[in-house]
C-alpha positions as a LaTeX table, in Angstrom:
\begin{tabular}{lrrr}
\hline
Residue & $x$ (\AA) & $y$ (\AA) & $z$ (\AA) \\
\hline
Unk1 & 3.23 & $-119.42$ & 243.28 \\
Unk2 & 6.18 & $-117.66$ & 241.69 \\
Unk3 & 5.13 & $-115.69$ & 238.65 \\
Unk4 & 7.39 & $-113.59$ & 236.40 \\
Unk5 & 7.04 & $-109.82$ & 236.53 \\
Unk6 & 7.08 & $-109.16$ & 232.82 \\
Unk7 & 6.93 & $-105.78$ & 231.17 \\
Unk8 & 4.00 & $-104.26$ & 229.27 \\
Unk9 & 2.84 & $-105.88$ & 226.05 \\
Unk10 & 4.02 & $-102.84$ & 224.06 \\
Unk11 & 7.52 & $-103.02$ & 225.56 \\
Unk12 & 7.73 & $-106.77$ & 224.94 \\
Unk13 & 6.67 & $-106.31$ & 221.32 \\
Unk14 & 9.33 & $-103.62$ & 220.89 \\
Unk15 & 11.97 & $-105.96$ & 222.32 \\
Unk16 & 11.04 & $-108.80$ & 219.95 \\
Unk17 & 11.31 & $-106.53$ & 216.89 \\
Unk18 & 14.56 & $-104.91$ & 218.12 \\
Unk19 & 16.17 & $-108.31$ & 218.71 \\
Unk20 & 15.01 & $-109.56$ & 215.31 \\
Unk21 & 16.61 & $-106.58$ & 213.55 \\
Unk22 & 19.49 & $-105.98$ & 215.99 \\
Unk23 & 18.65 & $-102.33$ & 215.40 \\
Unk24 & 16.58 & $-99.76$ & 217.28 \\
Unk25 & 16.08 & $-97.62$ & 214.18 \\
Unk26 & 14.78 & $-100.51$ & 212.06 \\
Unk27 & 12.54 & $-101.56$ & 214.94 \\
Unk28 & 11.18 & $-98.02$ & 215.08 \\
Unk29 & 10.50 & $-98.10$ & 211.33 \\
Unk30 & 8.63 & $-101.41$ & 211.50 \\
Unk31 & 6.55 & $-100.35$ & 214.49 \\
Unk32 & 5.89 & $-96.78$ & 213.33 \\
Unk33 & 7.50 & $-95.33$ & 216.47 \\
Unk34 & 10.25 & $-92.81$ & 217.05 \\
Unk35 & 13.66 & $-94.20$ & 217.97 \\
Unk36 & 13.59 & $-92.47$ & 221.40 \\
Unk37 & 10.28 & $-94.21$ & 222.12 \\
Unk38 & 11.81 & $-97.58$ & 221.23 \\
Unk39 & 14.80 & $-96.81$ & 223.45 \\
Unk40 & 12.50 & $-95.93$ & 226.37 \\
Unk41 & 10.69 & $-99.27$ & 226.08 \\
Unk42 & 13.99 & $-101.16$ & 226.07 \\
Unk43 & 15.29 & $-99.18$ & 229.04 \\
Unk44 & 12.09 & $-99.89$ & 230.97 \\
Unk45 & 12.53 & $-103.62$ & 230.44 \\
Unk46 & 16.21 & $-103.49$ & 231.38 \\
Unk47 & 15.36 & $-101.64$ & 234.59 \\
Unk48 & 12.72 & $-104.22$ & 235.53 \\
Unk49 & 14.99 & $-107.16$ & 234.72 \\
Unk50 & 18.04 & $-105.59$ & 236.39 \\
Unk51 & 20.32 & $-106.40$ & 233.45 \\
Unk52 & 21.19 & $-105.05$ & 230.00 \\
Unk53 & 19.44 & $-106.64$ & 227.03 \\
Unk54 & 21.80 & $-105.28$ & 224.39 \\
Unk55 & 25.54 & $-104.73$ & 224.15 \\
Unk56 & 26.02 & $-101.21$ & 222.84 \\
Unk57 & 28.97 & $-100.10$ & 220.73 \\
Unk58 & 28.48 & $-96.57$ & 219.36 \\
Unk59 & 25.45 & $-96.89$ & 217.08 \\
Unk60 & 25.56 & $-100.70$ & 216.93 \\
Unk61 & 23.59 & $-102.95$ & 219.29 \\
Unk62 & 23.88 & $-106.70$ & 219.82 \\
Unk63 & 21.19 & $-108.58$ & 221.76 \\
Unk64 & 22.40 & $-110.57$ & 224.76 \\
Unk65 & 21.67 & $-114.28$ & 225.09 \\
Unk66 & 18.91 & $-113.49$ & 227.60 \\
Unk67 & 17.37 & $-110.94$ & 225.22 \\
Unk68 & 17.27 & $-113.53$ & 222.43 \\
Unk69 & 15.73 & $-116.09$ & 224.81 \\
Unk70 & 13.06 & $-113.62$ & 225.92 \\
Unk71 & 12.36 & $-112.49$ & 222.34 \\
Unk72 & 11.83 & $-116.10$ & 221.25 \\
Unk73 & 9.32 & $-116.61$ & 224.07 \\
Unk74 & 7.55 & $-113.36$ & 223.12 \\
Unk75 & 7.32 & $-114.50$ & 219.49 \\
Unk76 & 5.67 & $-117.74$ & 220.64 \\
Unk77 & 3.24 & $-115.80$ & 222.81 \\
Unk78 & 2.24 & $-113.38$ & 220.09 \\
Unk79 & 1.96 & $-116.34$ & 217.73 \\
Unk80 & $-0.72$ & $-117.69$ & 220.08 \\
Unk81 & $-2.62$ & $-114.38$ & 219.89 \\
Unk82 & $-2.23$ & $-114.28$ & 216.11 \\
Unk83 & $-3.63$ & $-117.81$ & 215.93 \\
Unk84 & $-6.77$ & $-116.85$ & 217.83 \\
Unk85 & $-7.22$ & $-113.75$ & 215.64 \\
Unk86 & $-6.84$ & $-115.81$ & 212.48 \\
Unk87 & $-9.29$ & $-118.45$ & 213.69 \\
Unk88 & $-11.88$ & $-115.76$ & 214.43 \\
Unk89 & $-11.44$ & $-113.61$ & 211.35 \\
Unk90 & $-10.89$ & $-116.07$ & 208.50 \\
Unk91 & $-11.07$ & $-119.74$ & 207.53 \\
Unk92 & $-7.96$ & $-121.68$ & 208.44 \\
Unk93 & $-5.41$ & $-122.29$ & 205.72 \\
Unk94 & $-4.92$ & $-126.05$ & 205.64 \\
Unk95 & $-1.27$ & $-125.56$ & 204.80 \\
Unk96 & $-1.06$ & $-124.40$ & 208.39 \\
Unk97 & $-1.32$ & $-126.64$ & 211.45 \\
Unk98 & $-1.65$ & $-125.69$ & 215.10 \\
Unk99 & 0.31 & $-127.44$ & 217.84 \\
Unk100 & $-0.25$ & $-127.02$ & 221.59 \\
Unk101 & 2.38 & $-127.82$ & 224.21 \\
Unk102 & 3.61 & $-126.68$ & 227.61 \\
Unk103 & 6.04 & $-123.79$ & 228.10 \\
Unk104 & 8.71 & $-126.22$ & 229.29 \\
Unk105 & 8.38 & $-128.50$ & 226.26 \\
Unk106 & 8.37 & $-125.54$ & 223.85 \\
Unk107 & 11.36 & $-123.88$ & 225.50 \\
Unk108 & 13.61 & $-126.87$ & 226.08 \\
Unk109 & 12.65 & $-129.46$ & 223.44 \\
Unk110 & 10.86 & $-127.79$ & 220.53 \\
Unk111 & 12.64 & $-124.45$ & 220.16 \\
Unk112 & 16.15 & $-125.94$ & 219.67 \\
Unk113 & 14.66 & $-128.04$ & 216.83 \\
Unk114 & 12.18 & $-125.52$ & 215.46 \\
Unk115 & 14.28 & $-124.38$ & 212.50 \\
Unk116 & 14.64 & $-127.98$ & 211.37 \\
Unk117 & 10.88 & $-128.51$ & 211.66 \\
Unk118 & 10.19 & $-125.41$ & 209.55 \\
Unk119 & 12.60 & $-126.61$ & 206.86 \\
Unk120 & 10.93 & $-130.03$ & 206.86 \\
Unk121 & 7.48 & $-128.49$ & 206.36 \\
Unk122 & 8.54 & $-126.56$ & 203.27 \\
Unk123 & 5.60 & $-124.39$ & 202.22 \\
Unk124 & 3.62 & $-125.54$ & 205.27 \\
Unk125 & 3.54 & $-123.69$ & 208.57 \\
Unk126 & 3.09 & $-124.66$ & 212.20 \\
Unk127 & 1.66 & $-122.31$ & 214.84 \\
Unk128 & 2.60 & $-123.13$ & 218.40 \\
Unk129 & 0.18 & $-122.53$ & 221.29 \\
Unk130 & 2.04 & $-122.64$ & 224.61 \\
Unk131 & 0.32 & $-123.12$ & 227.96 \\
Unk132 & 0.93 & $-125.08$ & 231.13 \\
Unk133 & $-2.86$ & $-125.30$ & 231.56 \\
Unk134 & $-3.69$ & $-127.71$ & 228.74 \\
Unk135 & $-6.91$ & $-128.56$ & 230.56 \\
Unk136 & $-8.15$ & $-125.01$ & 229.98 \\
Unk137 & $-8.11$ & $-125.12$ & 226.19 \\
Unk138 & $-10.22$ & $-127.08$ & 223.72 \\
Unk139 & $-7.67$ & $-129.48$ & 222.24 \\
Unk140 & $-10.27$ & $-130.77$ & 219.76 \\
Unk141 & $-9.98$ & $-127.45$ & 217.88 \\
Unk142 & $-6.23$ & $-127.93$ & 217.40 \\
Unk143 & $-4.45$ & $-130.15$ & 214.92 \\
Unk144 & $-2.04$ & $-131.66$ & 217.43 \\
Unk145 & $-0.97$ & $-131.35$ & 221.05 \\
Unk146 & 1.89 & $-132.60$ & 223.20 \\
Unk147 & 0.05 & $-134.13$ & 226.16 \\
Unk148 & 0.81 & $-136.32$ & 229.17 \\
Unk149 & $-2.63$ & $-137.97$ & 229.24 \\
Unk150 & $-4.02$ & $-138.97$ & 225.82 \\
Unk151 & $-7.17$ & $-140.44$ & 227.39 \\
Unk152 & $-8.75$ & $-136.96$ & 227.47 \\
Unk153 & $-9.34$ & $-137.29$ & 223.69 \\
Unk154 & $-9.34$ & $-141.06$ & 223.44 \\
Unk155 & $-10.75$ & $-140.99$ & 219.90 \\
Unk156 & $-7.64$ & $-139.22$ & 218.60 \\
Unk157 & $-4.53$ & $-141.19$ & 217.58 \\
Unk158 & $-1.27$ & $-140.60$ & 219.46 \\
Unk159 & 2.27 & $-141.89$ & 219.74 \\
Unk160 & 4.88 & $-141.63$ & 222.53 \\
Unk161 & 7.46 & $-138.86$ & 222.40 \\
Unk162 & 9.63 & $-139.11$ & 225.52 \\
Unk163 & 10.10 & $-141.91$ & 228.02 \\
Unk164 & 9.60 & $-140.93$ & 231.63 \\
Unk165 & 12.77 & $-140.35$ & 233.64 \\
Unk166 & 13.17 & $-137.88$ & 236.52 \\
Unk167 & 16.35 & $-137.01$ & 238.42 \\
Unk168 & 17.73 & $-134.14$ & 240.56 \\
Unk169 & 19.80 & $-131.46$ & 238.83 \\
Unk170 & 21.99 & $-128.62$ & 240.07 \\
Unk171 & 24.58 & $-126.25$ & 238.65 \\
Unk172 & 28.35 & $-126.94$ & 238.90 \\
Unk173 & 28.69 & $-123.88$ & 241.15 \\
Unk174 & 25.99 & $-125.15$ & 243.48 \\
Unk175 & 27.70 & $-128.53$ & 243.81 \\
Unk176 & 31.04 & $-126.84$ & 244.52 \\
Unk177 & 29.39 & $-124.84$ & 247.31 \\
Unk178 & 27.46 & $-127.84$ & 248.66 \\
Unk179 & 29.61 & $-130.97$ & 248.17 \\
Unk180 & 27.44 & $-132.84$ & 250.68 \\
Unk181 & 24.73 & $-132.94$ & 248.00 \\
Unk182 & 26.73 & $-135.48$ & 245.98 \\
Unk183 & 27.35 & $-137.70$ & 249.01 \\
Unk184 & 23.79 & $-137.60$ & 250.32 \\
Unk185 & 21.13 & $-135.37$ & 248.81 \\
Unk186 & 19.01 & $-135.73$ & 251.96 \\
Unk187 & 21.61 & $-133.66$ & 253.84 \\
Unk188 & 20.93 & $-130.57$ & 251.71 \\
Unk189 & 18.90 & $-127.94$ & 253.66 \\
Unk190 & 15.19 & $-128.13$ & 252.69 \\
Unk191 & 15.10 & $-124.48$ & 251.59 \\
Unk192 & 17.59 & $-125.28$ & 248.79 \\
Unk193 & 15.15 & $-127.60$ & 247.01 \\
Unk194 & 13.29 & $-125.85$ & 244.16 \\
Unk195 & 9.71 & $-126.96$ & 243.54 \\
Unk196 & 7.61 & $-127.00$ & 240.37 \\
Unk197 & 3.82 & $-126.84$ & 240.32 \\
Unk198 & 2.97 & $-129.96$ & 238.29 \\
Unk199 & $-0.74$ & $-129.09$ & 238.26 \\
Unk200 & $-2.93$ & $-131.98$ & 237.14 \\
Unk201 & $-0.18$ & $-133.68$ & 235.11 \\
Unk202 & 0.70 & $-136.16$ & 237.85 \\
Unk203 & 4.39 & $-135.53$ & 237.15 \\
Unk204 & 7.01 & $-136.26$ & 239.78 \\
Unk205 & 7.30 & $-134.01$ & 242.83 \\
Unk206 & 10.06 & $-134.01$ & 245.41 \\
Unk207 & 7.89 & $-136.02$ & 247.81 \\
Unk208 & 7.27 & $-138.67$ & 245.15 \\
Unk209 & 10.90 & $-138.66$ & 244.03 \\
Unk210 & 12.24 & $-139.36$ & 247.54 \\
Unk211 & 9.67 & $-142.12$ & 247.95 \\
Unk212 & 10.62 & $-143.82$ & 244.67 \\
Unk213 & 14.35 & $-143.31$ & 245.31 \\
Unk214 & 13.92 & $-144.79$ & 248.81 \\
Unk215 & 15.79 & $-141.95$ & 250.42 \\
Unk216 & 15.04 & $-139.97$ & 253.54 \\
Unk217 & 12.84 & $-137.01$ & 252.64 \\
Unk218 & 13.69 & $-133.57$ & 254.06 \\
Unk219 & 10.95 & $-131.74$ & 255.91 \\
Unk220 & 9.97 & $-129.17$ & 253.27 \\
Unk221 & 7.18 & $-127.42$ & 255.19 \\
Unk222 & 5.65 & $-124.51$ & 253.29 \\
Unk223 & 7.26 & $-123.61$ & 249.99 \\
Unk224 & 6.56 & $-121.61$ & 246.85 \\
Unk225 & 6.47 & $-123.38$ & 243.50 \\
Unk226 & 7.44 & $-122.24$ & 240.03 \\
Unk227 & 4.47 & $-122.37$ & 237.66 \\
Unk228 & 6.55 & $-122.55$ & 234.46 \\
Unk229 & 9.41 & $-125.02$ & 234.11 \\
Unk230 & 11.79 & $-122.68$ & 232.18 \\
Unk231 & 11.86 & $-120.35$ & 235.20 \\
Unk232 & 12.76 & $-123.21$ & 237.54 \\
Unk233 & 15.51 & $-124.36$ & 235.17 \\
Unk234 & 16.90 & $-120.84$ & 234.99 \\
Unk235 & 17.01 & $-120.72$ & 238.80 \\
Unk236 & 18.89 & $-124.04$ & 238.85 \\
Unk237 & 21.40 & $-122.71$ & 236.30 \\
Unk238 & 22.02 & $-119.68$ & 238.52 \\
Unk239 & 22.98 & $-121.99$ & 241.39 \\
Unk240 & 20.00 & $-121.10$ & 243.57 \\
Unk241 & 19.10 & $-124.69$ & 244.45 \\
Unk242 & 18.35 & $-128.23$ & 243.33 \\
Unk243 & 15.47 & $-128.95$ & 240.96 \\
Unk244 & 13.96 & $-132.03$ & 239.38 \\
Unk245 & 15.00 & $-132.63$ & 235.79 \\
Unk246 & 12.95 & $-134.48$ & 233.19 \\
Unk247 & 14.40 & $-136.42$ & 230.32 \\
Unk248 & 13.78 & $-134.45$ & 227.15 \\
Unk249 & 13.49 & $-131.10$ & 228.96 \\
Unk250 & 17.02 & $-130.82$ & 230.38 \\
Unk251 & 19.01 & $-132.72$ & 227.74 \\
Unk252 & 20.46 & $-129.56$ & 226.20 \\
Unk253 & 21.40 & $-128.07$ & 229.58 \\
Unk254 & 23.12 & $-131.35$ & 230.53 \\
Unk255 & 24.99 & $-131.49$ & 227.21 \\
Unk256 & 26.16 & $-127.88$ & 227.69 \\
Unk257 & 27.27 & $-128.71$ & 231.28 \\
Unk258 & 24.99 & $-125.95$ & 232.59 \\
Unk259 & 23.46 & $-128.47$ & 234.99 \\
Unk260 & 24.59 & $-131.81$ & 236.44 \\
Unk261 & 22.72 & $-134.96$ & 237.41 \\
Unk262 & 22.57 & $-135.35$ & 241.17 \\
Unk263 & 21.11 & $-138.59$ & 242.48 \\
Unk264 & 19.32 & $-141.56$ & 240.92 \\
Unk265 & 16.78 & $-141.50$ & 238.10 \\
Unk266 & 13.28 & $-142.71$ & 238.93 \\
Unk267 & 10.04 & $-143.14$ & 237.01 \\
Unk268 & 6.42 & $-143.75$ & 237.91 \\
Unk269 & 5.12 & $-144.05$ & 234.32 \\
Unk270 & 6.42 & $-145.39$ & 231.03 \\
Unk271 & 5.95 & $-142.25$ & 228.92 \\
Unk272 & 5.94 & $-138.62$ & 230.02 \\
Unk273 & 4.80 & $-137.00$ & 226.75 \\
Unk274 & 2.65 & $-138.13$ & 223.82 \\
Unk275 & 1.89 & $-136.37$ & 220.55 \\
Unk276 & $-1.86$ & $-136.56$ & 219.97 \\
Unk277 & $-3.35$ & $-135.40$ & 216.67 \\
Unk278 & $-6.42$ & $-135.30$ & 214.52 \\
Unk279 & $-6.73$ & $-138.09$ & 211.92 \\
Unk280 & $-4.47$ & $-137.58$ & 208.92 \\
Unk281 & $-6.33$ & $-137.37$ & 205.62 \\
Unk282 & $-3.35$ & $-136.49$ & 203.46 \\
Unk283 & $-0.02$ & $-138.11$ & 204.35 \\
Unk284 & 1.81 & $-135.51$ & 202.27 \\
Unk285 & $-0.07$ & $-132.56$ & 203.80 \\
Unk286 & 1.37 & $-130.29$ & 206.45 \\
Unk287 & 0.04 & $-132.34$ & 209.38 \\
Unk288 & 1.33 & $-135.61$ & 207.92 \\
Unk289 & 4.77 & $-134.10$ & 207.34 \\
Unk290 & 4.86 & $-132.64$ & 210.86 \\
Unk291 & 3.99 & $-136.01$ & 212.41 \\
Unk292 & 6.73 & $-137.75$ & 210.42 \\
Unk293 & 9.21 & $-135.11$ & 211.61 \\
Unk294 & 8.25 & $-135.72$ & 215.26 \\
Unk295 & 8.53 & $-139.48$ & 214.84 \\
Unk296 & 12.04 & $-139.04$ & 213.47 \\
Unk297 & 13.07 & $-136.53$ & 216.14 \\
Unk298 & 11.78 & $-138.21$ & 219.28 \\
Unk299 & 13.96 & $-140.04$ & 221.74 \\
Unk300 & 11.67 & $-143.06$ & 222.20 \\
\hline
\end{tabular}
């Protein structure tokens, strides 16, 4: 499987604070470090990523789009750790709810709407736990979870979030370099198809997509698979190949013309994501307000 080579936890924490402040000196103050130490952490990350994370102009720094994207993901990750610490050390504040979802759902669906959700909750707060291994965590301890199979906790209520629809996607540059893909996707060399490890979700794979689309399937042979959907989508945006896109997860990239639909849409289930939650005891509490926000925001 393809796994990201991320930096150390200390360096990632430094990046998140530096992006939040757009200042190395203020980051140093918050973290209790010297400014040269903060600069070394940032340089280490830039060397490992092979790209600058800040635009530098004299003493001013501006985070790049990729730095902001990475900092947002880091904030979600540390929020998960903070949640576990809070659960262990003190009783949970019922003005706070916990929500579990996959990395792909958090990155592509929830994060673009997260500010609106926070405004809707007012004095309430939502903590997001992100994992692509939902089967490895005890969902009964959480207030809500975005799941693909609500039967695992059949006693909990749920409602559909996103209808199932899967279709090939590629970047405009990829299509310009491989115009045969638009005429017949089966003619694209097998090594240019990007694969995602769907785990136990039962989501669409390339084999299943070609079967449902009734098209000739390339001989894929051995291949590596991305284990987090945001990394696959980033590879598609860079023009490295064709990936499968899911309704709800690629809507923003399609709207921004970062990726294009390529081939027919297929579906092997009615709904791809449900929101499952503990029973609501107070409709005006934080959980009740969060559920109403989701019901208003969903595309079903």
